[in-house]
PASEBA-1860 file (N, C-alpha, C; in nm, 3 decimals):
! residues 114
1> MFLAVCVE> 2.222/-15.775/-3.980/2.256/-15.708/-3.864/2.228/-15.536/-3.916 ~ 2.213/-15.465/-3.816/2.155/-15.325/-3.811/2.285/-15.220/-3.760 ~ 2.285/-15.121/-3.807/2.354/-14.986/-3.761/2.311/-14.891/-3.761 ~ 2.262/-14.812/-3.636/2.213/-14.711/-3.637/2.332/-14.608/-3.655 ~ 2.291/-14.496/-3.724/2.405/-14.414/-3.799/2.367/-14.247/-3.713 ~ 2.209/-14.216/-3.720/2.157/-14.090/-3.662/2.036/-14.126/-3.590 ~ 2.065/-14.000/-3.542/1.905/-13.966/-3.476/1.878/-13.828/-3.531 ~ 1.702/-13.836/-3.523/1.592/-13.750/-3.556/1.552/-13.719/-3.425
9> PHKHPEKQ> 1.580/-13.596/-3.361/1.502/-13.601/-3.221/1.354/-13.522/-3.239 ~ 1.286/-13.547/-3.172/1.166/-13.474/-3.143/1.183/-13.332/-3.118 ~ 1.088/-13.253/-3.187/1.125/-13.117/-3.201/1.072/-13.054/-3.076 ~ 0.969/-13.103/-2.993/0.957/-13.056/-2.858/1.043/-13.098/-2.769 ~ 1.104/-13.018/-2.683/1.202/-13.057/-2.547/1.111/-13.122/-2.439 ~ 0.984/-13.162/-2.446/0.931/-13.237/-2.366/0.928/-13.366/-2.436 ~ 0.923/-13.392/-2.544/0.941/-13.518/-2.625/1.066/-13.563/-2.687 ~ 1.171/-13.528/-2.582/1.307/-13.579/-2.607/1.311/-13.742/-2.636
17> QDYKVWYL> 1.240/-13.823/-2.567/1.232/-13.979/-2.579/1.169/-14.026/-2.686 ~ 1.088/-13.944/-2.772/1.032/-13.991/-2.881/1.104/-13.952/-3.016 ~ 1.227/-13.979/-3.039/1.285/-13.975/-3.150/1.275/-14.110/-3.227 ~ 1.362/-14.058/-3.353/1.371/-14.179/-3.477/1.511/-14.180/-3.482 ~ 1.522/-14.337/-3.500/1.704/-14.364/-3.554/1.701/-14.408/-3.688 ~ 1.806/-14.341/-3.772/1.819/-14.394/-3.916/1.908/-14.521/-3.889 ~ 1.906/-14.579/-3.987/1.985/-14.721/-3.988/2.013/-14.748/-4.094 ~ 2.147/-14.857/-4.097/2.186/-14.907/-4.239/2.161/-15.097/-4.205
25> ELDTNGRV> 2.082/-15.109/-4.313/2.075/-15.272/-4.313/2.225/-15.374/-4.361 ~ 2.277/-15.420/-4.271/2.435/-15.477/-4.352/2.388/-15.631/-4.337 ~ 2.473/-15.667/-4.465/2.432/-15.835/-4.471/2.571/-15.886/-4.397 ~ 2.588/-15.975/-4.412/2.724/-16.095/-4.313/2.860/-16.066/-4.347 ~ 2.864/-15.981/-4.463/2.996/-15.904/-4.492/3.012/-15.776/-4.503 ~ 2.927/-15.730/-4.446/2.943/-15.570/-4.390/2.824/-15.470/-4.505 ~ 2.831/-15.526/-4.627/2.786/-15.457/-4.699/2.627/-15.402/-4.667 ~ 2.594/-15.291/-4.720/2.480/-15.207/-4.713/2.402/-15.260/-4.786
33> MGIGVKTR> 2.267/-15.337/-4.749/2.158/-15.380/-4.790/2.044/-15.299/-4.824 ~ 2.047/-15.201/-4.716/1.929/-15.088/-4.714/1.947/-14.970/-4.629 ~ 1.851/-14.910/-4.608/1.855/-14.797/-4.511/1.709/-14.799/-4.481 ~ 1.723/-14.761/-4.337/1.592/-14.719/-4.306/1.578/-14.644/-4.110 ~ 1.416/-14.621/-4.136/1.405/-14.531/-4.013/1.312/-14.599/-3.920 ~ 1.375/-14.625/-3.806/1.243/-14.662/-3.668/1.239/-14.556/-3.579 ~ 1.118/-14.575/-3.515/1.089/-14.510/-3.398/1.148/-14.555/-3.273 ~ 1.139/-14.501/-3.153/1.220/-14.566/-3.038/1.134/-14.692/-3.024
41> EELVKSVL> 1.005/-14.673/-2.998/0.939/-14.780/-3.009/0.956/-14.880/-3.071 ~ 0.995/-14.891/-3.227/1.004/-14.968/-3.325/1.183/-15.052/-3.295 ~ 1.238/-14.963/-3.269/1.367/-15.030/-3.207/1.369/-15.118/-3.126 ~ 1.277/-15.073/-2.995/1.319/-15.144/-2.867/1.225/-15.257/-2.882 ~ 1.130/-15.288/-2.979/1.058/-15.393/-3.013/1.147/-15.458/-3.112 ~ 1.229/-15.417/-3.180/1.311/-15.510/-3.284/1.411/-15.544/-3.197 ~ 1.481/-15.493/-3.089/1.606/-15.529/-3.042/1.573/-15.676/-2.903 ~ 1.442/-15.630/-2.857/1.383/-15.721/-2.759/1.350/-15.855/-2.872
49> TNFQKTGD> 1.294/-15.855/-2.950/1.270/-15.951/-3.058/1.374/-16.054/-3.094 ~ 1.470/-15.980/-3.166/1.607/-16.033/-3.188/1.656/-16.099/-3.060 ~ 1.674/-16.047/-2.914/1.700/-16.072/-2.847/1.686/-16.237/-2.780 ~ 1.502/-16.187/-2.795/1.458/-16.333/-2.748/1.465/-16.452/-2.885 ~ 1.471/-16.406/-2.976/1.479/-16.551/-3.084/1.638/-16.613/-3.095 ~ 1.746/-16.501/-3.066/1.893/-16.530/-3.087/1.966/-16.530/-3.015 ~ 1.944/-16.460/-2.839/1.997/-16.421/-2.780/2.139/-16.323/-2.787 ~ 2.089/-16.246/-2.924/2.168/-16.116/-2.958/2.091/-15.975/-2.998
57> TKWRCFRK> 2.112/-15.899/-2.994/2.004/-15.771/-3.026/2.009/-15.772/-3.178 ~ 2.145/-15.819/-3.244/2.159/-15.756/-3.390/2.167/-15.637/-3.431 ~ 2.208/-15.502/-3.317/2.186/-15.384/-3.337/2.334/-15.317/-3.279 ~ 2.395/-15.223/-3.353/2.497/-15.181/-3.306/2.486/-15.005/-3.374 ~ 2.556/-14.932/-3.306/2.544/-14.788/-3.337/2.650/-14.710/-3.342 ~ 2.701/-14.625/-3.426/2.794/-14.502/-3.450/2.814/-14.411/-3.337 ~ 2.825/-14.388/-3.224/2.809/-14.277/-3.124/2.909/-14.202/-3.174 ~ 2.840/-14.018/-3.142/2.933/-13.930/-3.225/3.085/-13.965/-3.135
65> DSEQSTKI> 3.185/-13.895/-3.217/3.303/-13.924/-3.144/3.369/-14.024/-3.139 ~ 3.344/-14.108/-3.212/3.383/-14.252/-3.205/3.415/-14.295/-3.326 ~ 3.527/-14.384/-3.318/3.578/-14.459/-3.435/3.546/-14.585/-3.451 ~ 3.463/-14.632/-3.355/3.422/-14.773/-3.371/3.256/-14.809/-3.330 ~ 3.184/-14.883/-3.351/3.086/-14.904/-3.362/3.092/-14.973/-3.207 ~ 2.932/-14.975/-3.131/2.931/-15.037/-3.025/2.795/-15.116/-3.031 ~ 2.780/-15.233/-2.964/2.657/-15.311/-2.965/2.563/-15.202/-2.867 ~ 2.437/-15.247/-2.909/2.310/-15.173/-2.872/2.280/-15.291/-2.789
73> EVFDFIGM> 2.268/-15.308/-2.616/2.216/-15.398/-2.518/2.078/-15.368/-2.503 ~ 1.982/-15.497/-2.453/1.856/-15.456/-2.435/1.866/-15.343/-2.274 ~ 1.991/-15.387/-2.224/1.938/-15.313/-2.048/1.952/-15.122/-2.091 ~ 2.010/-15.139/-2.217/2.028/-14.975/-2.247/1.898/-14.882/-2.260 ~ 1.789/-14.970/-2.264/1.639/-14.934/-2.262/1.585/-14.869/-2.115 ~ 1.663/-14.943/-2.017/1.605/-14.924/-1.892/1.637/-14.806/-1.822 ~ 1.755/-14.730/-1.846/1.780/-14.609/-1.815/1.805/-14.501/-1.917 ~ 1.813/-14.388/-1.907/1.895/-14.271/-2.023/1.943/-14.180/-1.968
81> NTFENTHF> 2.074/-14.169/-2.010/2.158/-14.070/-1.967/2.113/-13.914/-2.003 ~ 2.100/-13.816/-1.919/2.051/-13.723/-1.955/2.128/-13.590/-2.091 ~ 2.229/-13.672/-2.078/2.341/-13.585/-2.172/2.362/-13.670/-2.296 ~ 2.261/-13.765/-2.314/2.274/-13.838/-2.462/2.135/-13.850/-2.507 ~ 2.134/-13.823/-2.665/2.000/-13.800/-2.744/1.920/-13.905/-2.772 ~ 1.976/-14.046/-2.750/1.885/-14.170/-2.760/1.931/-14.263/-2.623 ~ 1.871/-14.388/-2.581/1.877/-14.435/-2.449/2.035/-14.522/-2.484 ~ 2.073/-14.527/-2.556/2.188/-14.612/-2.594/2.331/-14.514/-2.620
89> GNLPTLSE> 2.327/-14.418/-2.609/2.444/-14.330/-2.640/2.383/-14.203/-2.722 ~ 2.497/-14.125/-2.764/2.497/-13.978/-2.834/2.512/-14.018/-2.969 ~ 2.423/-14.022/-3.076/2.433/-14.010/-3.221/2.429/-13.919/-3.271 ~ 2.508/-13.875/-3.417/2.494/-13.777/-3.469/2.376/-13.718/-3.485 ~ 2.313/-13.593/-3.548/2.188/-13.539/-3.572/2.182/-13.610/-3.730 ~ 2.070/-13.630/-3.767/2.051/-13.616/-3.891/2.097/-13.497/-4.015 ~ 2.107/-13.367/-3.954/2.222/-13.280/-4.054/2.344/-13.288/-3.990 ~ 2.390/-13.353/-3.891/2.531/-13.393/-3.870/2.577/-13.493/-3.970
97> FQATLDAL> 2.501/-13.567/-3.967/2.531/-13.683/-4.064/2.554/-13.695/-4.181 ~ 2.447/-13.592/-4.260/2.492/-13.553/-4.399/2.548/-13.457/-4.413 ~ 2.617/-13.408/-4.315/2.754/-13.320/-4.324/2.873/-13.408/-4.353 ~ 2.856/-13.551/-4.282/2.956/-13.640/-4.303/2.947/-13.663/-4.453 ~ 2.834/-13.698/-4.497/2.832/-13.768/-4.617/2.881/-13.661/-4.734 ~ 2.843/-13.513/-4.726/2.875/-13.429/-4.788/3.035/-13.414/-4.803 ~ 3.098/-13.435/-4.708/3.236/-13.426/-4.658/3.289/-13.520/-4.742 ~ 3.228/-13.684/-4.739/3.299/-13.753/-4.816/3.250/-13.760/-4.968
105> EANFEMRS> 3.204/-13.622/-5.029/3.163/-13.614/-5.128/3.054/-13.778/-5.217 ~ 2.986/-13.805/-5.112/2.912/-13.935/-5.115/2.785/-13.908/-5.221 ~ 2.749/-13.791/-5.259/2.618/-13.773/-5.338/2.525/-13.791/-5.300 ~ 2.476/-13.818/-5.194/2.364/-13.924/-5.141/2.328/-13.803/-5.027 ~ 2.176/-13.774/-5.003/2.116/-13.686/-4.929/2.009/-13.773/-4.842 ~ 2.023/-13.764/-4.701/1.951/-13.833/-4.644/1.835/-13.711/-4.552 ~ 1.688/-13.684/-4.580/1.632/-13.613/-4.511/1.514/-13.661/-4.501 ~ 1.440/-13.610/-4.377/1.334/-13.659/-4.321/1.191/-13.602/-4.430
113> IA> 1.086/-13.672/-4.437/0.990/-13.627/-4.518/0.847/-13.625/-4.454 ~ 0.875/-13.696/-4.309/0.730/-13.675/-4.289/0.749/-13.596/-4.132
END
């Protein structure tokens, strides 16, 4: 399972839909097995491939100001709410997520290198 935790929006306002999603890869017990980044196109491909193979997207996300993760659905990519920073909801930005990690004293830094 994959858990989208933050978004890295494109710096140019006209390319708002060209975002990157940072995610955690979880095992069946909910333990973190890896951290990764996918472009919107890679995320859509993963969602569609998983859905085609298993009938489930295998993706969830933690939206801003939410206490529970929600499932990312195939139909989320058909339209986009103009008030959200991804096609499936409003995620914390990379810097907002890092601030959360800092508050937890996780001693872990996530930052874009490219």
